[in-house]
C-alpha positions as a LaTeX table, in Angstrom:
\begin{tabular}{lrrr}
\hline
Residue & $x$ (\AA) & $y$ (\AA) & $z$ (\AA) \\
\hline
Met1 & $-48.03$ & 185.18 & 42.10 \\
Ile2 & $-50.51$ & 188.06 & 42.22 \\
Leu3 & $-48.41$ & 191.22 & 41.86 \\
Phe4 & $-46.26$ & 190.21 & 38.90 \\
Pro5 & $-49.13$ & 189.79 & 36.38 \\
Leu6 & $-50.08$ & 193.39 & 37.34 \\
Val7 & $-46.53$ & 194.58 & 36.67 \\
Ala8 & $-46.34$ & 192.66 & 33.36 \\
Ala9 & $-49.78$ & 193.75 & 32.15 \\
Phe10 & $-48.98$ & 197.38 & 32.94 \\
Ala11 & $-45.71$ & 197.17 & 30.93 \\
Val12 & $-47.40$ & 195.49 & 27.99 \\
Trp13 & $-50.21$ & 198.06 & 28.03 \\
Cys14 & $-47.71$ & 200.93 & 28.06 \\
Met15 & $-45.87$ & 199.33 & 25.12 \\
Gly16 & $-49.06$ & 198.95 & 23.08 \\
Arg17 & $-50.97$ & 202.01 & 24.26 \\
Arg18 & $-50.98$ & 203.46 & 20.74 \\
Asp19 & $-50.64$ & 200.24 & 18.79 \\
Ser20 & $-51.57$ & 196.88 & 20.29 \\
Ser21 & $-49.39$ & 195.04 & 17.74 \\
Arg22 & $-46.26$ & 196.90 & 18.65 \\
Asp23 & $-43.32$ & 194.65 & 19.48 \\
Pro24 & $-44.74$ & 191.30 & 20.71 \\
Arg25 & $-41.38$ & 190.48 & 22.24 \\
Leu26 & $-42.33$ & 192.20 & 25.50 \\
Thr27 & $-45.55$ & 190.17 & 25.79 \\
Thr28 & $-43.58$ & 187.02 & 25.05 \\
Leu29 & $-41.11$ & 187.89 & 27.81 \\
Ala30 & $-43.94$ & 188.58 & 30.21 \\
Val31 & $-45.73$ & 185.25 & 29.66 \\
Thr32 & $-42.41$ & 183.40 & 29.77 \\
Leu33 & $-41.67$ & 184.93 & 33.20 \\
Leu34 & $-45.21$ & 184.12 & 34.29 \\
Ala35 & $-44.59$ & 180.44 & 33.39 \\
Ala36 & $-41.23$ & 180.48 & 35.25 \\
Leu37 & $-42.43$ & 182.41 & 38.31 \\
Pro38 & $-43.34$ & 179.29 & 40.39 \\
Val39 & $-39.74$ & 178.15 & 39.96 \\
Leu40 & $-38.35$ & 181.60 & 40.83 \\
Leu41 & $-40.41$ & 181.61 & 44.05 \\
Ile42 & $-38.42$ & 178.63 & 45.46 \\
Leu43 & $-35.09$ & 180.42 & 45.08 \\
Pro44 & $-33.31$ & 181.68 & 48.29 \\
Lys45 & $-34.89$ & 184.86 & 49.55 \\
Ile46 & $-33.28$ & 188.24 & 50.16 \\
Pro47 & $-34.37$ & 189.37 & 53.70 \\
Leu48 & $-35.54$ & 192.92 & 52.95 \\
Leu49 & $-39.25$ & 192.82 & 53.81 \\
Pro50 & $-40.55$ & 193.46 & 57.37 \\
Ala51 & $-40.53$ & 190.39 & 59.55 \\
Glu52 & $-43.82$ & 188.53 & 59.96 \\
Ser53 & $-45.36$ & 188.93 & 63.36 \\
Ala54 & $-46.22$ & 185.63 & 65.00 \\
Val55 & $-49.63$ & 185.51 & 66.60 \\
Ser56 & $-50.75$ & 182.71 & 68.96 \\
Gly57 & $-53.82$ & 180.74 & 68.11 \\
Asn58 & $-53.48$ & 181.02 & 64.32 \\
Ala59 & $-54.85$ & 177.55 & 63.57 \\
Gly60 & $-57.76$ & 179.13 & 61.69 \\
Asp61 & $-55.41$ & 181.10 & 59.47 \\
Ser62 & $-53.46$ & 177.90 & 58.76 \\
Arg63 & $-56.62$ & 176.11 & 57.72 \\
Trp64 & $-57.56$ & 178.91 & 55.39 \\
Arg65 & $-54.13$ & 178.83 & 53.80 \\
Trp66 & $-54.37$ & 175.10 & 53.21 \\
Leu67 & $-57.86$ & 175.56 & 51.75 \\
Leu68 & $-56.69$ & 178.31 & 49.35 \\
Ala69 & $-53.69$ & 176.20 & 48.35 \\
Gly70 & $-55.99$ & 173.28 & 47.57 \\
Val71 & $-58.29$ & 175.44 & 45.46 \\
Trp72 & $-55.27$ & 176.83 & 43.57 \\
Leu73 & $-53.86$ & 173.39 & 42.94 \\
Ala74 & $-57.24$ & 172.15 & 41.75 \\
Gly75 & $-57.33$ & 174.94 & 39.16 \\
Cys76 & $-53.80$ & 174.12 & 38.11 \\
Leu77 & $-54.78$ & 170.47 & 37.62 \\
Val78 & $-57.64$ & 171.48 & 35.38 \\
Gly79 & $-55.29$ & 173.64 & 33.28 \\
Trp80 & $-52.71$ & 170.82 & 33.03 \\
Phe81 & $-55.39$ & 168.42 & 31.99 \\
Arg82 & $-56.38$ & 170.78 & 29.16 \\
Leu83 & $-52.77$ & 170.97 & 28.01 \\
Val84 & $-52.51$ & 167.19 & 27.95 \\
Ala85 & $-55.82$ & 166.96 & 26.11 \\
Ser86 & $-54.64$ & 169.44 & 23.50 \\
Ala87 & $-51.45$ & 167.39 & 22.95 \\
Val88 & $-53.51$ & 164.26 & 22.59 \\
Gly89 & $-55.83$ & 166.03 & 20.17 \\
Leu90 & $-52.84$ & 167.20 & 18.07 \\
Ala91 & $-51.64$ & 163.61 & 17.91 \\
Arg92 & $-55.07$ & 162.49 & 16.72 \\
Trp93 & $-55.02$ & 165.21 & 14.02 \\
Arg94 & $-51.68$ & 163.93 & 12.81 \\
Arg95 & $-52.92$ & 160.35 & 12.64 \\
Ala96 & $-56.17$ & 161.36 & 10.91 \\
Ser97 & $-54.43$ & 163.62 & 8.39 \\
Lys98 & $-52.63$ & 162.84 & 5.16 \\
Leu99 & $-49.26$ & 164.26 & 4.17 \\
Ala100 & $-49.76$ & 166.45 & 1.08 \\
Asp101 & $-46.40$ & 168.20 & 0.76 \\
Arg102 & $-43.29$ & 169.31 & 2.62 \\
Ile103 & $-42.13$ & 172.92 & 2.33 \\
Ala104 & $-39.37$ & 175.07 & 3.84 \\
Gly105 & $-37.31$ & 171.99 & 4.52 \\
Asn106 & $-39.19$ & 170.29 & 7.33 \\
Val107 & $-42.69$ & 171.83 & 7.52 \\
Glu108 & $-45.38$ & 169.30 & 6.69 \\
Ile109 & $-48.60$ & 170.26 & 4.94 \\
Arg110 & $-51.21$ & 167.78 & 6.12 \\
Val111 & $-54.78$ & 167.56 & 4.80 \\
Leu112 & $-57.26$ & 166.97 & 7.64 \\
Pro113 & $-60.93$ & 166.19 & 6.83 \\
Gly114 & $-63.45$ & 168.39 & 8.65 \\
Leu115 & $-60.95$ & 171.15 & 9.45 \\
Pro116 & $-62.52$ & 174.61 & 8.94 \\
Gly117 & $-59.28$ & 176.41 & 8.19 \\
Pro118 & $-55.48$ & 176.16 & 8.19 \\
Val119 & $-53.69$ & 175.77 & 11.50 \\
Ala120 & $-49.93$ & 175.95 & 12.26 \\
Ala121 & $-49.12$ & 173.45 & 15.00 \\
Gly122 & $-46.26$ & 171.44 & 16.40 \\
Ile123 & $-43.22$ & 172.54 & 18.45 \\
Trp124 & $-40.71$ & 169.87 & 17.45 \\
Arg125 & $-42.51$ & 168.45 & 14.42 \\
Lys126 & $-43.74$ & 171.45 & 12.45 \\
Met127 & $-47.02$ & 171.02 & 10.62 \\
Ile128 & $-49.63$ & 173.05 & 8.78 \\
Phe129 & $-53.05$ & 171.44 & 8.77 \\
Val130 & $-55.26$ & 172.45 & 5.83 \\
Pro131 & $-58.87$ & 171.58 & 4.87 \\
Val132 & $-59.62$ & 169.02 & 2.21 \\
Asp133 & $-60.73$ & 171.63 & $-0.31$ \\
Trp134 & $-57.64$ & 173.83 & 0.01 \\
Cys135 & $-56.44$ & 172.70 & $-3.44$ \\
Ala136 & $-59.57$ & 174.35 & $-4.89$ \\
Trp137 & $-58.48$ & 177.74 & $-3.65$ \\
Asp138 & $-56.85$ & 180.09 & $-6.15$ \\
Glu139 & $-53.09$ & 180.27 & $-6.23$ \\
Glu140 & $-52.91$ & 183.72 & $-4.66$ \\
Thr141 & $-55.02$ & 182.62 & $-1.67$ \\
Arg142 & $-53.01$ & 179.44 & $-1.13$ \\
Gln143 & $-49.77$ & 181.38 & $-1.25$ \\
Ala144 & $-51.03$ & 183.94 & 1.26 \\
Val145 & $-52.24$ & 181.19 & 3.63 \\
Leu146 & $-48.93$ & 179.25 & 3.47 \\
Leu147 & $-46.83$ & 182.37 & 3.97 \\
His148 & $-48.91$ & 183.28 & 7.00 \\
Glu149 & $-48.66$ & 179.85 & 8.62 \\
Leu150 & $-44.98$ & 179.49 & 7.77 \\
Ala151 & $-44.38$ & 182.80 & 9.52 \\
His152 & $-45.93$ & 181.29 & 12.64 \\
His153 & $-43.35$ & 178.48 & 12.58 \\
Arg154 & $-40.44$ & 180.78 & 11.82 \\
Arg155 & $-41.42$ & 182.95 & 14.78 \\
Arg156 & $-41.92$ & 179.80 & 16.94 \\
Asp157 & $-45.47$ & 180.90 & 17.76 \\
Pro158 & $-46.72$ & 177.37 & 18.57 \\
Leu159 & $-44.12$ & 177.27 & 21.38 \\
Val160 & $-44.97$ & 180.80 & 22.51 \\
Arg161 & $-48.70$ & 179.99 & 22.58 \\
Trp162 & $-47.96$ & 176.86 & 24.64 \\
Leu163 & $-45.94$ & 178.86 & 27.12 \\
Ala164 & $-48.80$ & 181.34 & 27.43 \\
Ala165 & $-51.24$ & 178.50 & 28.07 \\
Phe166 & $-48.83$ & 176.90 & 30.56 \\
Ala167 & $-48.50$ & 180.21 & 32.40 \\
Cys168 & $-52.30$ & 180.52 & 32.67 \\
Thr169 & $-52.45$ & 177.09 & 34.36 \\
Phe170 & $-50.56$ & 178.62 & 37.32 \\
His171 & $-52.31$ & 181.99 & 37.19 \\
Trp172 & $-55.77$ & 180.70 & 36.25 \\
Phe173 & $-57.38$ & 182.89 & 38.93 \\
Asn174 & $-55.81$ & 186.11 & 37.60 \\
Pro175 & $-57.68$ & 187.81 & 34.71 \\
Leu176 & $-54.54$ & 189.78 & 33.80 \\
Ala177 & $-52.72$ & 186.58 & 32.91 \\
His178 & $-55.51$ & 185.61 & 30.49 \\
Trp179 & $-55.45$ & 189.14 & 29.07 \\
Leu180 & $-51.73$ & 188.77 & 28.39 \\
Arg181 & $-52.35$ & 185.48 & 26.63 \\
Lys182 & $-55.09$ & 186.99 & 24.47 \\
Arg183 & $-52.91$ & 190.02 & 23.66 \\
Leu184 & $-50.04$ & 187.77 & 22.69 \\
Thr185 & $-52.19$ & 185.68 & 20.35 \\
Leu186 & $-53.40$ & 188.84 & 18.59 \\
Gln187 & $-49.84$ & 190.20 & 18.31 \\
Cys188 & $-48.63$ & 186.92 & 16.81 \\
Glu189 & $-51.32$ & 187.05 & 14.14 \\
Gln190 & $-50.58$ & 190.69 & 13.35 \\
Ala191 & $-46.85$ & 190.00 & 13.13 \\
Cys192 & $-47.46$ & 187.15 & 10.67 \\
Asp193 & $-49.75$ & 189.43 & 8.63 \\
Phe194 & $-46.91$ & 191.93 & 8.21 \\
Lys195 & $-44.57$ & 189.07 & 7.28 \\
Val196 & $-46.88$ & 188.19 & 4.39 \\
Val197 & $-46.92$ & 191.83 & 3.23 \\
Asp198 & $-43.13$ & 191.92 & 3.51 \\
Thr199 & $-42.88$ & 189.21 & 0.89 \\
Gly200 & $-44.45$ & 191.48 & $-1.71$ \\
Phe201 & $-48.18$ & 190.96 & $-1.14$ \\
Arg202 & $-50.16$ & 194.14 & $-1.46$ \\
Ala203 & $-51.80$ & 194.98 & 1.86 \\
Glu204 & $-55.15$ & 195.62 & 0.14 \\
Thr205 & $-55.08$ & 192.21 & $-1.51$ \\
Tyr206 & $-54.19$ & 190.38 & 1.65 \\
Ala207 & $-56.79$ & 192.27 & 3.67 \\
Glu208 & $-59.38$ & 191.29 & 1.05 \\
Ile209 & $-58.38$ & 187.60 & 1.47 \\
Leu210 & $-58.79$ & 187.85 & 5.25 \\
Cys211 & $-62.18$ & 189.48 & 4.94 \\
Arg212 & $-63.33$ & 186.93 & 2.35 \\
Phe213 & $-62.42$ & 183.93 & 4.50 \\
Ala214 & $-63.67$ & 185.47 & 7.72 \\
Ser215 & $-67.06$ & 186.26 & 6.28 \\
Pro216 & $-69.83$ & 183.90 & 7.46 \\
Arg217 & $-71.07$ & 183.85 & 3.84 \\
Ala218 & $-67.79$ & 182.59 & 2.49 \\
Ser219 & $-68.31$ & 179.61 & 0.19 \\
Gln220 & $-64.85$ & 178.09 & 0.50 \\
Val221 & $-64.17$ & 178.12 & 4.26 \\
Ala222 & $-66.58$ & 179.17 & 6.92 \\
Ala223 & $-64.02$ & 180.60 & 9.31 \\
Leu224 & $-60.33$ & 180.60 & 8.47 \\
Ala225 & $-58.16$ & 180.15 & 11.54 \\
Met226 & $-55.84$ & 182.93 & 10.39 \\
Ala227 & $-58.82$ & 185.27 & 10.05 \\
Glu228 & $-60.87$ & 184.95 & 13.21 \\
Gln229 & $-63.73$ & 187.36 & 13.20 \\
Ser230 & $-63.03$ & 188.50 & 16.79 \\
Ser231 & $-59.71$ & 190.06 & 15.79 \\
Leu232 & $-60.26$ & 190.70 & 12.12 \\
Glu233 & $-61.09$ & 194.39 & 12.45 \\
Arg234 & $-57.92$ & 195.19 & 14.37 \\
Arg235 & $-55.78$ & 193.15 & 12.05 \\
Val236 & $-57.10$ & 194.74 & 8.88 \\
Arg237 & $-56.75$ & 198.20 & 10.41 \\
His238 & $-53.15$ & 197.61 & 11.33 \\
Leu239 & $-52.48$ & 195.93 & 7.99 \\
Met240 & $-53.68$ & 198.95 & 6.06 \\
Asn241 & $-51.50$ & 201.26 & 8.08 \\
Ser242 & $-47.71$ & 201.47 & 7.95 \\
His243 & $-45.68$ & 198.85 & 9.79 \\
Pro244 & $-45.49$ & 199.50 & 13.52 \\
Ser245 & $-42.13$ & 200.73 & 14.73 \\
Arg246 & $-40.13$ & 198.51 & 17.05 \\
Gly247 & $-39.50$ & 201.20 & 19.65 \\
Gly248 & $-36.17$ & 199.70 & 20.73 \\
Thr249 & $-35.56$ & 202.15 & 23.56 \\
Val250 & $-39.03$ & 201.82 & 24.99 \\
Phe251 & $-38.82$ & 198.04 & 24.67 \\
Ala252 & $-35.45$ & 197.91 & 26.51 \\
Val253 & $-36.78$ & 200.08 & 29.37 \\
Leu254 & $-40.01$ & 198.17 & 29.82 \\
Ala255 & $-38.28$ & 194.74 & 29.38 \\
Gly256 & $-35.85$ & 195.69 & 32.12 \\
Phe257 & $-38.76$ & 196.84 & 34.27 \\
Val258 & $-40.53$ & 193.49 & 33.81 \\
Leu259 & $-37.39$ & 191.47 & 34.50 \\
Trp260 & $-36.49$ & 193.38 & 37.64 \\
Gly261 & $-40.09$ & 193.18 & 38.77 \\
Ala262 & $-40.12$ & 189.41 & 38.38 \\
Leu263 & $-36.86$ & 188.97 & 40.19 \\
Leu264 & $-37.69$ & 191.33 & 43.04 \\
Leu265 & $-41.16$ & 189.94 & 43.66 \\
Ala266 & $-39.77$ & 186.39 & 43.55 \\
Leu267 & $-36.63$ & 186.89 & 45.69 \\
Leu268 & $-37.72$ & 189.32 & 48.37 \\
Gly269 & $-38.47$ & 187.69 & 51.69 \\
Pro270 & $-39.13$ & 188.78 & 55.31 \\
Lys271 & $-36.33$ & 189.75 & 57.63 \\
Pro272 & $-35.31$ & 187.08 & 60.13 \\
Gly273 & $-36.76$ & 187.64 & 63.57 \\
Ser274 & $-37.78$ & 185.84 & 66.68 \\
Gly275 & $-40.93$ & 184.78 & 64.90 \\
Glu276 & $-41.84$ & 182.45 & 67.82 \\
Pro277 & $-44.68$ & 183.31 & 70.18 \\
Pro278 & $-43.82$ & 183.65 & 73.86 \\
Asp279 & $-44.17$ & 180.62 & 76.05 \\
Lys280 & $-47.59$ & 179.88 & 77.62 \\
Pro281 & $-46.47$ & 180.50 & 81.23 \\
Glu282 & $-45.06$ & 183.91 & 80.22 \\
Ile283 & $-48.37$ & 184.83 & 78.53 \\
Glu284 & $-50.31$ & 183.85 & 81.68 \\
Leu285 & $-47.90$ & 185.82 & 83.85 \\
Arg286 & $-48.44$ & 188.91 & 81.68 \\
Leu287 & $-52.19$ & 188.56 & 81.81 \\
Arg288 & $-52.22$ & 188.26 & 85.62 \\
Ala289 & $-49.81$ & 191.18 & 86.10 \\
Asp290 & $-51.22$ & 194.36 & 87.54 \\
Pro291 & $-50.96$ & 197.12 & 84.91 \\
Phe292 & $-50.91$ & 199.81 & 87.65 \\
Pro293 & $-48.75$ & 198.47 & 90.45 \\
Ala294 & $-48.44$ & 201.89 & 92.15 \\
Asp295 & $-52.13$ & 202.10 & 92.79 \\
Ser296 & $-52.13$ & 198.93 & 94.89 \\
Glu297 & $-49.67$ & 200.29 & 97.48 \\
\hline
\end{tabular}
């Protein structure tokens, strides 16, 4: 539970050392394994680690373990409550919104009053929520926004983001898990930016749209969801550069490293041993024994 986020974060950092947007597949694999790690931990163990030494009078250690387990479970419950609350909030958005159009077969465009910017949401029922005044945007801006949000659905980013949030409910105490989630969110946005450019949009034009909507002085939308100011600088910088290379060989090596790390850390267990403390009479006999019997003669 503690070591694997370190292994995963190290692999993701190595993959994006020169370019943080490079190949988000590795980050997706890492957060997926983080979410599945509690299940992997209950699998049968391979007895390769040193056997645990049994120490008498470990009631205090047992109490501390139960206390830590309770704190961890309380943190998990808070995370699960937030996931449920987000699902309820999405249902409220759907009820409060109005269907405006349906594109790409089954993706609904829904107008939601009070929404600051477009949001791609929904795992099974794919939706794009847009503000009320989105029809007043120019055609080029609307096209760029829809292409970006459609790219999120084609990449299944809502599901990936949910998996990252679910993984953080188990690893809420580990800052590396939250770092992986933040890195994955940025990589998803950057990947969708490049998808827009791949359709024929000039990178300069699209970067200008991002900057205009992310500006606090923007008159149309105060803060577009697809152009959050916290990640805008990185996204524009990567957008103006050439597309990042996939690095298939590096990805394969690091993905294998992450997979083997997850399996080994989850399956390794202590070697079987006696594990039982000696009987109380035997302990008393050892304590009463003379350590230097020759001196008493």
